LUMDREN-971161 format. One record per atom (N, C-alpha, C): residue in one letter; atom name; x, y, z. Coordinates in steps of 0.1 Angstrom, whole numbers, plus 5000, padded with zeros to 4 digits. Layout:
<pts>
> aa,at,X,Y,Z
> a,CA,X,Y,Z $
...
</pts>
This chain:
<pts>
> aa,at,X,Y,Z
> m,N,6934,1810,6479 $
> m,CA,6948,1809,6478 $
> m,C,6947,1801,6464 $
> r,N,6958,1802,6458 $
> r,CA,6962,1795,6445 $
> r,C,6970,1784,6447 $
> s,N,6965,1772,6442 $
> s,CA,6971,1760,6444 $
> s,C,6982,1757,6440 $
> g,N,6992,1750,6445 $
> g,CA,7006,1745,6437 $
> g,C,7016,1760,6440 $
> i,N,7012,1767,6451 $
> i,CA,7026,1778,6450 $
> i,C,7031,1781,6464 $
> h,N,7023,1773,6473 $
> h,CA,7025,1773,6489 $
> h,C,7033,1761,6491 $
> p,N,7045,1764,6500 $
> p,CA,7050,1752,6504 $
> p,C,7040,1745,6515 $
> e,N,7043,1731,6517 $
> e,CA,7035,1724,6526 $
> e,C,7036,1727,6540 $
> s,N,7027,1729,6548 $
> s,CA,7030,1728,6562 $
> s,C,7025,1715,6570 $
> r,N,7033,1713,6579 $
> r,CA,7035,1700,6585 $
> r,C,7041,1701,6600 $
> a,N,7038,1694,6606 $
> a,CA,7042,1690,6619 $
> a,C,7060,1687,6618 $
> v,N,7066,1699,6629 $
> v,CA,7080,1698,6629 $
> v,C,7083,1700,6642 $
> v,N,7092,1690,6647 $
> v,CA,7100,1690,6659 $
> v,C,7114,1701,6656 $
> f,N,7113,1711,6665 $
> f,CA,7125,1720,6665 $
> f,C,7133,1715,6683 $
> r,N,7146,1713,6682 $
> r,CA,7150,1709,6694 $
> r,C,7163,1720,6696 $
> d,N,7163,1728,6708 $
> d,CA,7169,1739,6712 $
> d,C,7181,1731,6716 $
> r,N,7196,1731,6709 $
> r,CA,7204,1723,6715 $
> r,C,7213,1728,6729 $
> a,N,7210,1743,6729 $
> a,CA,7216,1749,6738 $
> a,C,7209,1745,6753 $
> a,N,7196,1743,6753 $
> a,CA,7186,1742,6765 $
> a,C,7182,1729,6765 $
> d,N,7188,1719,6755 $
> d,CA,7179,1705,6753 $
> d,C,7167,1705,6755 $
> v,N,7158,1710,6748 $
> v,CA,7144,1713,6750 $
> v,C,7140,1712,6735 $
> a,N,7127,1704,6735 $
> a,CA,7121,1703,6717 $
> a,C,7109,1707,6720 $
> f,N,7105,1713,6707 $
> f,CA,7094,1718,6705 $
> f,C,7084,1712,6694 $
> l,N,7070,1708,6695 $
> l,CA,7063,1704,6685 $
> l,C,7056,1715,6677 $
> t,N,7056,1719,6667 $
> t,CA,7047,1728,6660 $
> t,C,7048,1725,6645 $
> r,N,7038,1732,6638 $
> r,CA,7035,1734,6622 $
> r,C,7047,1741,6617 $
> s,N,7053,1738,6609 $
> s,CA,7062,1746,6600 $
> s,C,7066,1740,6585 $
> t,N,7070,1750,6575 $
> t,CA,7073,1744,6561 $
> t,C,7087,1743,6560 $
> a,N,7098,1742,6573 $
> a,CA,7111,1737,6569 $
> a,C,7111,1723,6569 $
> d,N,7124,1724,6561 $
> d,CA,7126,1714,6556 $
> d,C,7138,1707,6565 $
> s,N,7138,1694,6568 $
> s,CA,7148,1684,6574 $
> s,C,7153,1672,6570 $
> a,N,7163,1668,6571 $
> a,CA,7171,1651,6568 $
> a,C,7167,1646,6581 $
> g,N,7165,1651,6590 $
> g,CA,7167,1640,6603 $
> g,C,7154,1639,6609 $
> t,N,7151,1628,6614 $
> t,CA,7136,1625,6622 $
> t,C,7139,1621,6635 $
> i,N,7129,1623,6641 $
> i,CA,7128,1620,6657 $
> i,C,7113,1613,6661 $
> e,N,7116,1604,6671 $
> e,CA,7101,1601,6674 $
> e,C,7097,1604,6686 $
> w,N,7085,1612,6686 $
> w,CA,7081,1622,6696 $
> w,C,7074,1614,6705 $
> e,N,7069,1623,6716 $
> e,CA,7064,1618,6730 $
> e,C,7052,1606,6724 $
> d,N,7043,1611,6716 $
> d,CA,7033,1604,6711 $
> d,C,7029,1592,6703 $
> g,N,7045,1589,6699 $
> g,CA,7049,1578,6692 $
> g,C,7047,1581,6676 $
> n,N,7046,1591,6674 $
> n,CA,7049,1594,6660 $
> n,C,7063,1601,6656 $
> t,N,7066,1597,6645 $
> t,CA,7079,1601,6637 $
> t,C,7079,1613,6632 $
> y,N,7086,1626,6636 $
> y,CA,7083,1639,6631 $
> y,C,7097,1646,6625 $
> p,N,7100,1651,6614 $
> p,CA,7112,1657,6609 $
> p,C,7116,1666,6622 $
> l,N,7130,1665,6623 $
> l,CA,7137,1672,6631 $
> l,C,7146,1685,6628 $
> v,N,7142,1696,6633 $
> v,CA,7152,1707,6629 $
> v,C,7161,1712,6641 $
> d,N,7175,1711,6643 $
> d,CA,7181,1714,6652 $
> d,C,7185,1730,6655 $
> v,N,7180,1738,6663 $
> v,CA,7184,1752,6664 $
> v,C,7194,1755,6673 $
> e,N,7201,1765,6673 $
> e,CA,7210,1767,6683 $
> e,C,7205,1776,6696 $
> i,N,7195,1784,6693 $
> i,CA,7190,1792,6703 $
> i,C,7174,1794,6702 $
> s,N,7167,1794,6710 $
> s,CA,7152,1797,6711 $
> s,C,7149,1802,6723 $
> s,N,7134,1803,6724 $
> s,CA,7128,1809,6733 $
> s,C,7133,1803,6751 $
> a,N,7139,1791,6750 $
> a,CA,7141,1785,6761 $
> a,C,7154,1786,6770 $
> s,N,7162,1791,6757 $
> s,CA,7177,1795,6759 $
> s,C,7181,1810,6757 $
> h,N,7173,1816,6750 $
> h,CA,7178,1834,6750 $
> h,C,7177,1840,6762 $
> p,N,7188,1850,6762 $
> p,CA,7186,1857,6779 $
> p,C,7175,1866,6779 $
> f,N,7168,1870,6767 $
> f,CA,7158,1879,6767 $
> f,C,7144,1872,6775 $
> y,N,7144,1861,6771 $
> y,CA,7132,1853,6775 $
> y,C,7135,1847,6788 $
> t,N,7146,1842,6790 $
> t,CA,7148,1833,6803 $
> t,C,7153,1844,6813 $
> g,N,7155,1856,6813 $
> g,CA,7157,1866,6827 $
> g,C,7171,1866,6829 $
> a,N,7179,1854,6824 $
> a,CA,7192,1854,6827 $
> a,C,7203,1866,6819 $
> s,N,7211,1869,6827 $
> s,CA,7219,1879,6821 $
> s,C,7233,1876,6825 $
> r,N,7242,1881,6816 $
> r,CA,7257,1878,6816 $
> r,C,7265,1892,6821 $
> v,N,7272,1894,6830 $
> v,CA,7279,1901,6835 $
> v,C,7293,1902,6825 $
> v,N,7292,1914,6819 $
> v,CA,7304,1917,6813 $
> v,C,7315,1926,6818 $
> d,N,7324,1925,6817 $
> d,CA,7336,1929,6825 $
> d,C,7342,1940,6816 $
> t,N,7333,1953,6812 $
> t,CA,7340,1963,6806 $
> t,C,7354,1970,6808 $
> a,N,7355,1969,6824 $
> a,CA,7367,1980,6830 $
> a,C,7380,1967,6823 $
> g,N,7380,1955,6829 $
> g,CA,7389,1946,6825 $
> g,C,7395,1946,6811 $
> r,N,7381,1948,6800 $
> r,CA,7383,1948,6786 $
> r,C,7390,1961,6782 $
> v,N,7391,1973,6786 $
> v,CA,7396,1982,6784 $
> v,C,7408,1982,6788 $
> e,N,7413,1979,6797 $
> e,CA,7425,1978,6805 $
> e,C,7434,1970,6796 $
> r,N,7429,1959,6793 $
> r,CA,7435,1947,6783 $
> r,C,7438,1955,6770 $
> f,N,7429,1964,6764 $
> f,CA,7429,1971,6750 $
> f,C,7441,1979,6752 $
> e,N,7442,1988,6765 $
> e,CA,7454,1998,6764 $
> e,C,7468,1989,6767 $
> r,N,7467,1980,6774 $
> r,CA,7478,1972,6776 $
> r,C,7485,1970,6765 $
> r,N,7477,1964,6753 $
> r,CA,7481,1956,6741 $
> r,C,7484,1966,6735 $
> y,N,7475,1979,6729 $
> y,CA,7480,1986,6719 $
> y,C,7484,2001,6724 $
> g,N,7485,2004,6740 $
> g,CA,7489,2013,6742 $
> g,C,7476,2024,6740 $
> r,N,7478,2037,6748 $
> r,CA,7469,2048,6745 $
> r,C,7470,2056,6732 $
> t,N,7460,2059,6727 $
> t,CA,7459,2063,6713 $
> t,C,7465,2077,6712 $
> a,N,7469,2084,6702 $
> a,CA,7475,2098,6703 $
> a,C,7464,2110,6706 $
> a,N,7452,2104,6701 $
> a,CA,7446,2117,6708 $
> a,C,7442,2115,6722 $
> a,N,7445,2109,6728 $
> a,CA,7441,2107,6742 $
> a,C,7458,2110,6751 $
> q,N,7463,2113,6743 $
> q,CA,7479,2116,6748 $
> q,C,7481,2133,6746 $
> r,N,7471,2137,6740 $
> r,CA,7473,2154,6737 $
> r,C,7471,2161,6749 $
</pts>
């Protein structure tokens, strides 16, 4: 590897705001915030909106989508289209 062209890799804490879970891992991400970790050391903190701890694909949790209600609400609001009335 050439020296001076690669970003510095260091220990960083990623905190999932949705699941209130934190992960300590290595990263090149920059952060202005810091957090004191369980081992007593202070690490840069990066807040993320979603991670494997809260994403439905990884957790197995799924949301039920009411598609029939959406269609009925759309038809009430905008009426039937000209193509559907033929």
